[in-house]
N, C-alpha and C positions, 0 to 999 in steps of 0.2 A: 504494500500500500504506500509506504513512504517513498519507494523507488518510483512508483508511478507518479506521485506528486512532484518529485524532483524533475522528472522528464517534462511534465507540463510546465513547470516554472522555467526550464531552460529553453524551451522551444521559441518563445518570443525573442530571447537574446540572439538565437541563431538567425531568426528572420531579420533582426535589426542589423546584424553583421552582413547579411546578404544584401539588404536594401541600401546600405550606406553608400556604395559606389554609385548607384543610380541616383541617389539624392544629390551627389556632387555634380553629376552630369546635368541634372535638371537645373541646379543652381547656376552652373556655367552657361547653359542655354538661355536661362532667364536674363542673366546679365548681358549676354550678347544681343538678345532681342531688344532689351531696353536701350542699349548703346546704339543699335541700329535705328531705333525709333527716334532717339534724340538727335542723331546725325541727320536723319531725313527731315525732321522738323526744322533744324537749324538751316538746312539747305533751302527749304521752302521759304522760310522767313527772309533769308538773304536774297533770294531771287525776286521776291515780291516787294522788298523794301528799297531796292536801288540797284546799283551796278557793282556790288561787291564792297571791298574795303577801301581805305585811303580816301574817304570822302572829303571834299573841300566845301565848307559851309559858310554862307554869309547871309544871316537872317533867314528868310524862307527859301533861299536859293541854295541848291546843292549841285556840285559837279564831281565827277570822278576822273581826274586828269589821266590816270593810267589806263583807262578803258581802250583808248585808241592806239596804245603802244604795245610793243612786244612783251612787256612785263605785266600784262593784265592778269589778275588772279583768276582761278577757275570759275568762281562765282560770276565775275564780270563777263567772262567769255560765254557762260551759259545764258546769261540774261540777253546778251547781244544776239546769240544764236536763236534764242526763242522769239525775240521781237523782230529780227530781220533788219534792224537799223544799221546804218553805216556811221559809226562814231567818228568824231573828229580826231585826227592824230594830234599829238601834242604840238607839233610844229605848225599845225593849221589853226588851232584855237581851242576854246573851251565851250562846252555845252552845259548850261545850268538849267535845272528843273525845279519848279516850285509846285508842290502839291497842297500847300496851305497858304493862307494870307499872312500878313505881318504879325498878327496876333496868335498864330498857330492853329486857327480854325481851318478845317479842310475846305478846299475850294468846292463850291456848290453851283451847279448850272442854274439853279433857281434864284441865285443872288446876283447882284451887280457889284462890280469892282472897278476901281481906278488904279491903274499902274502908272506911276509918275517917276520922272527922273529923280536923281542922276543915274547915269550908266557908267560902268567901268570903261577905261580907255580901250579902244579897239579901232582898227582901220575900217571894219565893217561889222555890223551886227544885225540880227533878226530877232524879233519877238513874236511868238506864235502860240496858238492853242493846239492841244493834241489830246488824244484819248490817254488814259493811264498806261496803255501799252505802247504809246508813241505813234499811233495812227492818226490820220486826218479826221477831223470832226465835221460831219455833214451839217451844213448850215445854209440858210436861204441866200446869203450874200455871196457865197463862193470865195470869200476871202478868208485865209487861214492865218495871216500874220502881217506884220509890217517890218520894214527894214530901215536902215539908217539913211537910205537914199529916197524913200518914198513917203516917209511919215511927215505929217503936218506938225510944224513947230510953232510955239507961241512966240510972241515978241521977246527977244532976248535969248532965244534958242532952246527954251524949256519945252518939254513934251509931256503928254498924258494920253494914255490909251484907256478907253472905257470898255469893259466887258459886260454885255447885257444882251438879253434875248430881243428886246425891242430896240429899234433904230435910235441912234444918237448922232448928233452932229460931231464932226471932227474925226478923230481916230477911234473907230468902233469895230470891235470884234464880237461876233455872236457865237455862243456855244450851241446854238440850235436847241434841240430837245434833249441834249445830253445832260445827265444829272451830275456826272463826274467828269472832270477834265484836269489837265495840268498845263502850266505855262512853261514854255521853253525859251530860254535866252541863250543865243549862240553868239559868242564873241570870236571873231576871226582876226588873226594876227594881233593878239593882245599881249601887252607886256606884263600882265598880271602874274605875280610871283606865286606859284603853286606850293612853294615850300613854306610860305608864311600864311598866317590866318588873315584872310581878307577882311576889310572893314565893311560891316553891313551898311553903313551910311553911304557907301559908294555904289550901292545897288538899288534898283527901283523898289519903292515901297508898294505893297499890294494891300490896298485899303478897301474893306467891304463898305459899300454904300447903303444897300438895303436888300431885303429878300422878299420874294413874292409870298 
């Protein structure tokens, strides 16, 4: 009777000894799956939040100087491949993108905005509207942006661009029926130092006027 009881007591210990290696494999597999999930999440966030690392920020404007060069990081290359855009090379200029106004609120097609000077020094520049993925926005005017050679200037050389669905006098861009859009400022042949933090006061302010 006593021997029978001892055998019953020992059997769970044998099972634990047998199950222990499988538990280690299960733990290792769990750690690998968690690591894979975190890596995938980080990649998705990086692809959706910009063009990789080494961002150059000035107020609501952000550029990625290394995107057009040979030293672009893998995340930047993946974003460019997905969007199909042709980024500016560093010797050509810089492309800044704004997804929010000067207060940090996301740009909304139902709102009206004023984009006013100053602008950083550049031989030539363009200011345009685009979809969050960089595509053209369908609008009734057929105009997608202004450049330094065709924009109307105030007396003294100042400028202002109004973004609104309804027509405005002067420099007017329409987001059409799009609810989300971004502003793109391309500076060609600019002496802007990408190694230093640019002064936001040298970039256009994006001021929300009103919302529908």
